[in-house]
N, C-alpha and C positions, 0 to 999 in steps of 0.2 A: 255087600262087597263092591269094589270098584277097581277099574284098571288104573294103573299108574306106571306109564312107560311099558316095560316088558314084565312088570310085576303086577300082582293082584293083591289088594289089601282086603283082608277078611276080618269081619267082626264076629267071633264065635263065642257064644256064651258070655263070659265076662272078660274077654281079652281080645286084643288086636294082633294079627300076625301078617307078615309079608310073605307071599308065595312067589318064588321065581318061576316063571312059566317055562323057562328053558331047562333048568336043572331040577326043578321040583323042591328046592331047598326052602325050608321054613325058618323065619326069624321073628321072634317076639318083639312087639313094639312097646306097649304098656297095657295094663288092665283097663277095662271100660268102667263105667260108673256102677254104683250100687243100686241105683233106682231105675234109670232108663236103660233100655236095651242098647247094644252097640249101634253106632251111626257113622257111616262112611260116605263122604261127599267129595266128588272130584271138582277141583277148581280150574278155571280157564288157563291158569298158568302152568298146569301139570302137577300141582301139589295137591295135598289132601287135607280135608277138614274132618277130624275125628271127634265124635261126641263123647263127653264124659259127664253124664248127668246134664246140668244146665250150662256147661262150659264147652266151647268148641276150640279144639287144639289143632294148630297147623303143623304138618309134618311134610318132609320131602318125599320123593319117590322111594327112598330106601327106609322110610319110617323114622328118620331123625328129626327131632324137634327143631322148629324154626324160631327165630327170635322176634318175629313180628308182633307178638302179643297173643291175646286170646279173646274170643267172643264170649261175652257173658250174657246168656239169655235170661229172661225173667223166670222161666221154668224150663224143664228139660224138653227140648223139641222132639216130636216123633219123626218128622221129616224136615229136611232142609233142601231148598232149591236155590240155585245160583242164577241170578239175573243181573249181570254186570251193570253197575258197580255195587249191587246189593245182594245180601243173603236173606232169603225169605224162609222163616221157620214156622212150622205148624205146631202151635202150643195147644194144651187142652182147652183153653177158653178163648183164644184169639190167634190171629196170624200176626207175627212180629217181623218187621222189616228193619234190617240193620245195615249200616255201611260196611264195606269191605276194607275201609281205610282205618288204620290205627288212629284213635282208640276204639274203633268200631261202635260209634254211637247209635242210639235208637233213632230211626228216621220216622217210622210210622207204625201205627197199630190198627189192625182191621178186626173188629169184633165179629166172629163167626163161631157158633157152637156146633157140636156134633159133626165136625169136618172129618170125612172119611179118607179122602185122597187129596194130595197136592202135587200137581203135575206141571211141567214146563212145556210151553209150546213156542212157536216161532216168535210171536209178538206179545204174548201174555202168559199169565200164570193161571192154570185151571184149578179151581177149588170145588171139590165134589162133596155135597152134603147128603143127608138121608134121602131127601126128595127134591133136590135142586142142584144146579151147577152154576157156579159164579166164575166170572173172568176178571182178573186183576190186571188192568192195562197201565203201563208206566206213563207218567206225565211226560210230555216232550222235554228233551234236555234243555232247550232254550228257556222254557217256562220254569224248570227246576232251578236253573242258574239264576234267574231273576229272583225267584222266591228266596233262595239261599243267600243271595247278596243282600236282599232287603232285610233278612233276619240276622245278618251279621255273621253267617257261616261262610266266611270267605275261603277258607281252605277247601271246604267241600265244593264250593262253586268253581274254584280253579281246577279241582280234580275232574269235575264234570266237563269242563271245557276241553280237556284232552280227549274226551269221548266223542266229540263232535265229528261228523264225517269229513273226510279230506276235501270234498267239494265245497265245504263251508269254511275254508281256511281263512278267508278275509274276515268272516263273521267271528270266527274263533279268536283271531288276533285282536280284534276290536274289543271283544268281551273280556279277554284276559287283561288287556291294558287297562280297561275301565275298572275291573275288579282289583288289580294290583294298586291302582291309584287310590281307590276308596279304602282298601285294606291298609295301605301305607298311612293315610291320614288317620285312620282309626288307631293304628299302633303309635303314631306320633302323639296323638292326643292322650294316650294312656302311658306315655313315658318310655315306650320301647323304640328309642330313636334309631339304633343301628338296624333293627329288624325293619323299621319303616323305610330306611334308605335302601335296603336290599330290594324291597318291593318297588321303590321308585326306579331303581336300576332295571329291574325286570320289566317295568312298564314302558321303558324307552321314552319316558316323558322328558321334555326339555328341562335343562337345568334352571331356567328362569322360573319354571313352575315350582320347583323345590325351594329356590331362593326367596320366593314370595312368602315363605314361612318364617323368614328371618328379616323382618323390616328394618332392623338396625344395621344391616350390611348394606353399605352404599354401593350402588351399581352404576356403570356408565349409562348415559342416555342412549336408548336404542329402541327400535320398533319391535324388537324381539321380546321385550318384557310385557307380559300379558296383563290385562286388567284383573283385579282380584275377583276370584270366583266364589260363589256362595258357599261351596263346601269347605272353603279354606277357614271358615269360622270355627271349625271343629278344634283348631289349635287353642282357642280360647285364652285362658289365663296364662298358659305356658309361654306363649309368644310375648306376653307383657312382662312375664318374669324375666325372660331372656333379655328383653329390651332394657329393662331397668338395670341390669348388671353389666351391660355392654360397655359402659363408659364412653359412649359416643357423644356428639355435640347436643346441646339442649334442644335444638329444633327438631331432632329426630329420635331422641331417646328419653323424653320426659315420661317418667312412670306415672301410672294412674294414682289418684289421691289415696286409695286404700293401701297401696304399697308403702307410701310414706308413713303410714300409721302402723305398719307391721313391726313385730319385735325382731330381735337379733337372730333368732333361730330361723325365722322366715327369710331373712336376708341371706343367711348361709345356704338354706335350701334353694333359694332362687339362683344363687351363684353356681351351685352344683348342677342344677337343671340346665343353666345356660352353658356351662362347660360341656356337659354331656351332649347337648344338642349340637354344639359346634364341632365336637369330636366326630360325631356321626356325619355331619356335613363335610368335614375334611375328607373322610374316607370315601364318601360319595363322589366328591369332586375329583379326587385323585384317580378313582376308577374311570371316570368319564374323560379325564384330561387327555389321555394318550390319543384317542381317536379324534377329538376335537382339534388338538394342536396339529395333528398330522394333516387334517383337512385344511387348516389355516395355512400351514407351511406350503402345501401343494398349491393352494390358491396364490400364495406369494410367488412361487416359482413360475406359475402361469403368467403372473403379472409382469415378471422380469422378461419373459419371452416375448410378451406382447409389446413391451416397451422397446425391446431390441428390434422387432420387426417394423414397428412404426407407431407413432402416437395416434394415428387415425385408423388403426387396424379394426376391421369389422368382422365379427364372427357370427355366422348364421343370420345375417341381416340385422344384427343389433350392435350398437356401439356401447362399449363399456365406459361408463362415466368414472372419472377418477378424481381423487382428492389427495392432497399431500399429507403424509403422515410422518411426523418428525422421528428420525432415527430408523425408520423402516421403509424409506422410499415412498412410492405412490401406493395408496390403498384404495381399492374400489369402494365407491359409496355403497353399493349394494352387496358388499362382502358379508354374507351371512356367517361364514365360517370364522372370519376374523372378529366380527362383532361378538359372536358366541365365545370365542377364545378370550376376548378382552373381559367379558362378563365373568367367565370362569376364573381366570387368573386373579382378577381384582378381588373377587369374593374369597378365593382360597387364601390370598395373602392376608386379608383381614382376619379370617378365621384362625390362621396360624398364629398371628400376633396376639389375638385375644385369648388363645389357649396357652400362651407362654412358649410357643415353639419358634423362637426368634431365629435359631440356626437353620431350621427348615425353611423359613421364609427367605433367608439370605441365599440358600441354595436354589430356591425357586427363581430368584432374581438373577442369579449368576447364569442360569441356562436360558434357553430360548423361552421368552415369555411375552405376553401381550397385555400386561398390566396397564390400566389407565393411569397415565402419568399424574394428572391433576389430583384425582381422588386418592391415589396411593401416596402421593407426596404429602398431602394434608394429613392423612391418617398416620403415616410414619412420623411426621413431625410432632403430632399430638402425643404419640406414645413413646417419644424419645428414642426411636429406633434408627439411629444415625447410620449404623453400618448398612442396614437394609436400604436406607435412603441413598447412600452412596452407590450401592449396586443398582438401584433404580435409575439414577442419573446415568451411570456407566452403560447400562444395557440399552438406553435410549440415545446414546451418543451426546448427552448433555454434559460434556466434559467441563465446560466453564463453571456450571453450577456445582458440579461435583467437587472441583478443585477449590472453589470458594468455601464450600461447606467443610471440606477437609482442612483447609487452613484455619477456619474458625474453630474447629475441634482441636487442632494442635495448640492454638493459643489458649483455649479454655483448659486444656490439660496442663499447661504451664502455670496457669493462674492458681493462686492459693485459695481464692474464693470464686470458683466457677459458677456462672449463671445457668449453665446447662447441666442436666442430669446425665452423666456419662457412665456407661456400663463398662468401659475399658479406657485405657490411656492411649491417646493418639500421639505418634511421634512424627517428627519432620521427615524421617525416611519413608513414611507412607506416601507423602507427596511425590517423592522421587520414584518410588515403585509405580505409582499411578501414571507418571509422565513417560516412563520408558516405552510403552507400546505406541505412544503418540508421536515419537520423534520423527518417524518417516512420513506421517500424514499431516500433522499440525505443528510444524517446528516453531512458529511464532507463539502459539499458545504455550508450548513447552518453555520457551524463553521467558515469557511473561510470568509464569508461576514459579519457575525455577529461581527467580530473583528473591522469592520469599524465603528460600532455604539455603541460598548460596553462601551467605555469611556464616550460618550455623553449621552447615555440612559442606564445606568447600570441596573436599576430596570426592565425596559421593556425587555431587552435582557436576563436577568436571568429568567424572567417569560417565555420567549420564550423557553429557554432550559428545564424548568420544565414542561410546558404545552406540549411540543413536545416529552417528554419522552426520551430525548437524554441521554445516560448513563453519569452519573456524572464523572466517571473515565476518559471517553473519552474527555469530555469537559475540565477537569482539565489538562490532559496531553497536550491537544492542546494549552491551555492558557500558560502552562509552557514553551512550545516551541516557541510560536509566540507572546504572550503578557504577559510576566512574571509580569509586574507591575500590571496587572488587576487580577492576580490569586487570591490574597487575597480578593479583592473586590467581585469576583465571589463566593468564599467560604463563605464570610460573608453574602451576600444576600441569598444564598441557605440555609444557616443555619437559617436565620431569617424567610424565607418563609416556610421551611419544615425541621424542626429540626430532624425528624426521617429519612429523606431521604438522609442524608449524612453519609457515612460509617466511621468506625473508622480510616481507613488509611487516608481519606481526612481530618478528624478532626486533626489527628496528623500532617499532612502536613501544615494545616493552622497555628497551634500553632508553628511549626518549622519556618514558614515564619515570624510570629510576632517576635519570639525570635531572629532570624537572624538580623532583622532590629533594634531591641532594642540593641543587642550586638554591632552592628556597631555604633550606637549612643553613647553607653557607651565608646567604644574605642576612639572615637573622643574627647569626653569631658574629659576622663581620661588623654589623651595625652596633653590636654591643661591645666590640673590641675583644671578643673571646675566641676568635678563630685560631685553630691550631691544625697544621697540616697533618699531624699524627693522630688526630681524633677520628675514630671510626664508629659510625652508628650502624645498626643492622641494615638500614637501607643503603648506606654507602658500600658496605661489604657486598651486598647483592649487586650493586652497580659494578664494582670491580670484578666480581665473578662473572657477570654477564659480558662485560667488555672482553674479558680474557677467553671465555669459553664459547661465545656465540660468534658466528661469522656472517650473519645475515644483515647486519646493519651497515650504514655508510659512515666510516670514520671521519671523512672530511667534514660532513655536516655537523657531527657532534663536536669536532675540534673547534669550530667557530663559536659554539655556545659556552666554552669554558672560559672562566675569568683568567686574565693574563698572569695574575700573581698567586693563584691557588689551584688546588686539585691537580697537583703535578703528577701524582701517580696515575691518575686517569689519563692525563695528557701523554704520559710515556707509553701506556698501553695502546692508545690510539695511534701514536707515531709508529709503534711497532707494527700495527696492522697495516700501515701505509708503507712498510719496509724502510722507514727512516730510522735505521738501527742506531746510527751514530747519535742522532738527537735524543732518542729514547734512553740510550746509555748515559748521555750527558746529564739528563734529568736525574736519573738514579744516583749518579756520582756527585754532581755539583749542586743540585737543588734539594734532593732528599737526603743526601749524605748517607746512603745505605748501600755500601758495596755488595752486600749479600744479594740484594734485589737485582743489581746489575749482573752478577754472576748467574743468578737463577734465570734471568732473561736470556743470557747467552746460551745457557743449557737448553732452554726451550727452542731457540732458533736452531741450534745444532741438531737436536733430536728430530725436529720437524724436517730438517734437510735430509737426514738419514732416511726418514720414512718416505720421503718423496723420491728417494733413489737418484738424487741429483749430484752425487759425489759427496765427499766429506767437507762440510762447510767450516774449514779451519779459520776463515777470515774474520768471523764474528768475534773471536777471542783476541785477535790482533787489533781489531777496532777498539775494544775495551782497553787493550794495552796502550794504544796511542793516546786515549783519553787520560789515562793515568800519567803518561809521560809528558803531555802537553796541556795541563789544566788551564793556564791563562789564555792560550789561544782558543781553546774550546769554549771557554766562558765568553770570550769577546765576540765570537761569531754566533753564539747560540741564539740570542734574542733576535738578531737580524735575520737569521735563517728561519726561525719560527714565524716571524711576522710575514716574511716573503712567502712562506709555505701556505699560510692561511689566506693571504690575499690572492695569490696567483693560482692556488690549487694545482701546483705543479705535480707531475707524477712522482711517486716515491723513488728512493734510491734502489737500484737493482738489488736483488737478493744476493746474499753472499754465495760466491761460486768460484769455479776455477778461472784463472786468467794467466797471462804471461808472467813468468817469474822475472822480477827486477834483476838487473845486472848487479853484481856484487864486486867489491874490491877487497883486496887483501888476501893473504894466504890463509889466515885463520877462518875467514868466512867460507872460503872454498872447502876447507877441510870439514867444517861443521856441516856444510851442505851435503858433502859426500856421505856423511854418517847417516843421513835421512834415507838414503837409498834412491834408486833410480825411479821407482814408481811414484814417489812423492814430489818429484821435480816439477810436476804440472800444477801443483796447488799454490794458490796465491792468496794474499790478504784481500779484504773487501775492497770495493771500488773507491772507498774513501781514501785509501792510501796507495792505490796501484799507480805505478809509474814514478814513484818517488825514488830519488837517488840517495846515496849515503850522505852526500853533502847536504841535501834537504833535511834529512833526519838529524844530522849533527847540528844544523842551524836551529831546528825546532827544539832540540834538547838544550842547546846552549841558551836559547831565549828564555826558557822556563826552568833553568837548572836549579834555581833556588827553591822552586815549589814543586818539584817532581814528587809524585806520591809513590816513593820507592817501596815502602812496606806493602802497599796494595799490589805493586807490580810483582814483587817477589812471591807474595801469597798466591797470586793468579798463576804464575809460572809453576809453582810447586804443586798446586791442586789440579791444574788442567794441562799438564805437560803433554799428555797423550792426545789432546784435542787441538793442538796448534802446530804450525810448521816451525820446527826448531830453528832453522836457519833464518827465517824471516823474523822470528821473535828476537834472536840475538842481534840482528841488524838494527832493530829499533832501540835497543838498550844503549844508554850513554857509555862512553869509553871508561868512565870512572867506576863502573860497576865492578865490584870485587868478585873474583871467581869463586871464592869461598861461599858467598851468598847464593851462588847459582848451583851449588851442589844438589839441593833437593829437586832442581829442574834437570840438570845434565845427567845426574846419576841414573835415574830410571830410563831417561831417553837413550843413553848409550847402551844400557843393558838390553833395552828393547831392540835397538838397531843390531846389536851383536847377535841376539837370539834370532832375529829375522834373517840375518846373513847366514847363520848356520842352517836354519830351516830351508832356506832357498838352495843352499849347497846340497843338502840331502835330497831335496826334490829333483835337482838337476841330475844327480847321480842315478836316482831311480829311473828317471825318464830315459837316460842314456842306456841303462841296462835293458829297459823295456824295448827300446829301439833295436838293440842287438838281437833280442829274442824274436822280434817280428821278422827281422831280416833272415835269421836262421830258419824260421818256419817257411818263409817264402822260398828259400833255396831248396828246402826239402820237397815242397810242393812242385817245384819246377823240375825236379829229378824224376817225377812219375812218368812212366812210359806206357804206351798203349800199342799192342801188337795187332796189326791188321793182316789177316790172311785171306785167302780166296774164299773161305767159307764164312767170313764175318758178315752178319746180317744186320740190316737196319731194324731197330726195335719198333719203328712206327709203320713203315711200309712193308717190312718183312722181305725186302729185296737185298741182294748182295751189295756190299759197300763198293767193292772194286777199287777203281782209281779215283772215285768221286771225293769231293771235299766232305769231310765228316766233322761231327761235333761229339764231344764226350761229356756226359753228365757228371756232376761232382762226385758221385760214388765211384767213378773210375771204371765202371763195368758196362754201363749202358752206352751204346754207340748208335748214332743216327746219322742219316744224310743231313748235311747242313741245310739243304733246301727243305727237307721234311721238318727240320727243327724250326725254321722260319715260318712255314705254313702253320705249324701247331701253335706258335706264339700268336699269329694273326687270328686264328680261330678263337683262342682264349680271349683276346681283346674284344672280338665281335660279340661273343657270348656275354661277357661282362657288361658291355654297353646295352645290349637288349634287356638283360635282367634289370639294370638300373632304370631303363625307361618304363618297364612294367611296374616297378615299385613307385 
C-alpha cells in the first residue's frame, strides 16, 4: 500500500482499491496480475505506479489511468524503487533500471541473484543478498549526459540536463545548447529538417551557423559568418543534393560528378530534398526574424539620436565609427544587429524565391527589411522576379533604377516578342502610381520619368502633376525643354481640371503656342494659294476658344502677330478684349460678312455688363446699328484705325456705359423719348457716337444712303428691341424709313412701356396707401396717456416719481426717472464694452 494525497492505495489479493482516509470510502481501480502479487509504488509527482505482472501502469491519486504509457519489464518485478529519473526493479535474476520518460527504455541491467531486499537511501540503492549487501550508486549527471550524447540518446541527455542543480545553471545552459546543436545536425542528416530547425532554435545558435548548411545561399560579406566546423560534415550528400537543384550560378552550385550521372528519379528526389530543407529554413528564419529586426531597428534609432546630438558624440569613452548606407542613412561599421539582419533577410528572400513563394518575397521587401541590395538584385534578375526587384529598389530609395526597370517592363509588355520572361503585364499607369509619392520630395525625377507616359496617358499624368502640387511653371518649363509637342496638351488639361490654378503667364503662353501653330498653317496654305478665311482646323478652333474664354493673355502683343489680311475672326476677338467694340463689329460685318457673329458679340458685351452691375449697356447695339447705317464711312476708317492702334498701342475705347443724352429735335422724337419712361433717360449710346447731333446723323445717312444695310437694321431692331434705347435708335434711322417696317420694333416697345406705366401707377397707389396707414398708426400711438399720481414709483430706484422728469417704456406701464433711465443705459454700454474686451 502507499499514500496518494489523502487517499491510500491498497493492493489486496488480486485487485487494487483506493481508500479515502477521511470518509473511509472504497473504490476499485482494476485487478492485479495473475502471476505476480500486487505492487504499489509512489512517484515523486504524487502519482502511482501499479504492477500488473510485468507491466507497470500509471494512475493518478484517484486511481484513474494516465496516458503517459506503460513500463514493460522483462519479468514481473518483486519490488520497484524510484530514483529520479529512473525506476529500479528487482527481478528474479537481475536488477533492471529503466527511464521514467516515455517510452521508458531499458537503461542498465545489474546481474545479482538471490536478492532479498531492495531499499532506497539518500544517495544510493541498497541491495541485500543472503550473505552480503551491495550499494548501487548513480553515475554523476554530467557523466551520464556525456555518455548519452556520445551514444546518440539526445532526448535522454536533454532530460538529464533539467535535473542539474540550480547552482550549475551556466553549465546546464552550455550542455543543453551543445546537445541541441548536435541533435539538430543529427536530425538534419537524417532528413528531419523541421525537427532539426526546432533544436537549432532551442540552442539559440547564430543564424550564420544554420546557414552554413546551405552553401548555395549567397550571404553578404560579414565577420559574423563563421569558419566551417568539423561536425558540419554530417550533412554529407544532402547539402550537395540541395546545391545541385538550387539553380544558382556555376561558380557556386556545380554539382559533383556522380550527380550528373544520376537518373531522373534521383533528380526528382534531390529537388524534393532541396525544397524540404528550404521550407524548414524559412520557418527557422521567420521565427528568428522578429527579435533580430527589432534590435536592428533599435540600433538605427540610436544612430539617428547620435547624429542629432553631434557627429563627434562619444559614448562611454568610445567613438562610434560610421559608414554610409544607401537608403538607410548612416550605418555603424560595427553594427552587429544590422549585419545579422542583412544576412537573415538576404537568405530569407532567396529561400522564398527558390521555393516558389514570390508573393511572400514581395511582402518581405515591402516592409522594413535589410536585404543586401547587390546580392538580391543579381538573384532577382536571374530568377526574373521583376516585381520583387522593383520593391527592392523602392525600399532602398533607388527610385531611378526602379523607374528605369519599370519603363523597360512596360515596353516589353507592349512588344509582341518580349525578350524578358514576364509573369504579369506591366502598364504605363504603374509608372504614374510609382511617381505619386515622390512628387513632394523629388519633383525633377517625377518630371523626367513622367515624360515617358505623358503622351500615352495625358490625363493621368496631368492629374499626377496637380495632385502632387508640382509648380505649374516648373512643369511648363520642363515640357518646353524636353517635350514641346506636349506643352499645349499639358496646359489644356491643367486649364480644364483647375481653371484658377493656371497663372496669367501660362495662359498667355498657351495662346501663343496655339497662335504659332495656326500661323504656320496659314503660311503653308497661303503659299499654295488655298487660304480661306472660313476654314477651321481643330487647332484654330482651340485658338478661338482660348481667345474668347481666357483672360490672362496680352491682346496687344497677339494683335501684332496677326497677318494684315487674314485671321479676321481672331482679330475681332482681340479687339473686343481691348474694348475696341466698333472695330470688332466692323470686322464681323464688313470683313467676315457674318451679321450673326456681330449680334452674338453684342449679346456677350451686354450680358457681361449686366454681370458687372454697371447699368444696362444699351450702347453696344446702337454701335452695331451705326455700322449698318454707315458702311462706307466705317470701311474707309477701318484700316487706318487698325494700323494706328497696332503702332501706337493706344488704350481701348471705353466700355459701353451711361452718358449724357444727346439733344433731340422735333415733336416726334420728344414723344418717342417720353414713351421710354423717366428712368431710361440717363442711358446713352457708346462713346463712338456720343455727342452727335441730328444734323450729323442725317449727313452720315445721306452720305451712304445708297448702301445702307436696311435689312440688317430692321432685323436688329426687331430681335433686340428690349436691349437698346428706343429714342436713340429712332434718331439714327434715316427719314425715309417706313413706319410699317418698324412695327416689329415699336409694337413690343410700346406694349412694354405701357405695361411699365401701369405697374408704376399701381406701385405708387400702394405706397400712398401704406403711407396713410403709417400716419394713422403714429396718430394712435401719440394718443396714449400715462397717469402719474403721488404713489407712482420708479421701477429702477423704487422711489416716487413726484414732479421729476420721467420716461415710459414701450409697454406703456413701466415708468422710471429719466435720470435712472440714462444711468441704466450707461451701465449697459460699460458692461458690453468689458465683455468685448474679455473676448
